[in-house]
C-alpha positions in Angstrom: 153.0 7.1 7.0 150.3 8.9 5.1 149.1 5.7 3.7 149.1 4.2 7.1 147.4 7.3 8.5 144.6 7.0 5.9 144.3 3.3 6.7 143.9 4.1 10.4 141.5 6.9 9.7 139.5 4.5 7.6 139.6 2.0 10.3 138.7 4.6 12.9 135.7 5.6 10.7 134.7 2.0 10.4 135.0 1.5 14.1 133.1 4.8 14.7 130.3 3.5 12.4 130.3 0.2 14.3 130.3 2.1 17.6 127.4 4.3 16.4 125.4 1.2 15.2 126.0 -0.5 18.5 125.0 2.6 20.4 121.8 2.8 18.3 121.2 -0.9 19.0 121.8 -0.3 22.7 119.3 2.6 22.7 116.7 0.4 21.0 117.3 -2.4 23.5 117.1 0.1 26.4 113.8 1.3 24.9 112.6 -2.3 24.6 113.6 -3.0 28.2 111.9 0.1 29.4 108.7 -0.9 27.5 108.9 -4.4 28.9 109.3 -3.0 32.4 106.2 -0.8 31.8 104.3 -3.8 30.6 105.4 -5.8 33.5 104.4 -3.1 35.9 101.0 -2.8 34.2 100.6 -6.6 34.4 101.5 -6.6 38.1 99.1 -3.8 38.7 96.4 -5.8 36.8 97.3 -8.9 38.7 97.0 -7.0 42.0 93.7 -5.6 41.0 92.4 -9.0 40.0 93.6 -10.4 43.3 91.8 -7.6 45.2 88.6 -8.3 43.2 88.9 -12.0 43.9 89.3 -11.4 47.6 86.3 -9.0 47.5 84.2 -11.6 45.5 85.2 -14.3 48.0 84.1 -12.1 50.9 80.8 -11.4 49.1 80.3 -15.2 48.4 81.0 -16.0 52.1 78.5 -13.3 53.2 75.9 -14.6 50.8 76.5 -18.2 51.9 76.1 -17.0 55.5 72.8 -15.2 54.6 71.7 -18.3 52.7 72.3 -20.5 55.7 70.4 -18.1 57.9 67.5 -18.0 55.4 67.5 -21.8 55.3 67.4 -22.0 59.1 64.5 -19.5 59.2 62.7 -21.4 56.4 63.0 -24.6 58.4 61.6 -23.0 61.5 58.7 -21.5 59.5 58.1 -24.9 57.9 58.0 -26.5 61.4 55.6 -23.8 62.6 53.5 -24.2 59.5 53.4 -27.9 60.0 52.3 -27.4 63.7 49.6 -24.9 62.6 48.5 -27.3 59.9 48.2 -30.1 62.5 46.1 -27.8 64.7 43.9 -26.7 61.8 43.4 -30.4 60.8 42.4 -31.2 64.4 40.0 -28.2 64.5 38.5 -29.3 61.2 38.0 -32.8 62.6 36.4 -31.4 65.7 34.2 -29.1 63.7 33.2 -32.0 61.5 32.4 -34.1 64.5 30.5 -31.2 66.0 28.5 -30.9 62.8 27.6 -34.6 62.8 26.6 -34.2 66.5 24.5 -31.1 65.6 22.8 -33.0 62.7 22.1 -35.9 65.1 20.7 -33.6 67.7 18.6 -31.8 65.1 17.2 -35.1 63.9 16.5 -36.1 67.5 14.8 -32.8 68.2 12.7 -33.1 65.0 11.8 -36.7 66.1 10.8 -35.5 69.6 8.9 -32.5 68.2 7.0 -34.9 65.9 6.3 -37.2 68.9 5.2 -34.2 71.0 3.0 -33.0 68.2 1.6 -36.5 67.8 1.0 -36.8 71.5 -0.6 -33.3 71.6 -2.8 -34.3 68.7 -3.9 -37.5 70.4 -4.5 -35.7 73.6 -6.5 -33.1 71.8 -8.6 -35.8 70.2 -9.2 -37.5 73.5 
């Protein structure tokens, strides 16, 4: 009986050792699971933050695109106005040039008539 008792005690110690080893392994696995859960939580938080940043950036891009469209529209209107004003300026320059030619012609005619008048006055004075 004592021999059997020693055998069972030895077996109990072996089983206790196996149990302790398994418990230690279970503790390590629990720690690993906890660490993985923490990493998963961090990854999910990072993912959520990135999603929020993405939404914010998309909103900003849409706002900038809207502003860009408005600026393009304003620029087209200003280009149209500029083109209209350029047309008016060109017309005024043409009219000014025409008036200058007329003025030159009138001045020549006036000089010619003054010369004729002077010639007539000179002839009259001689007579």
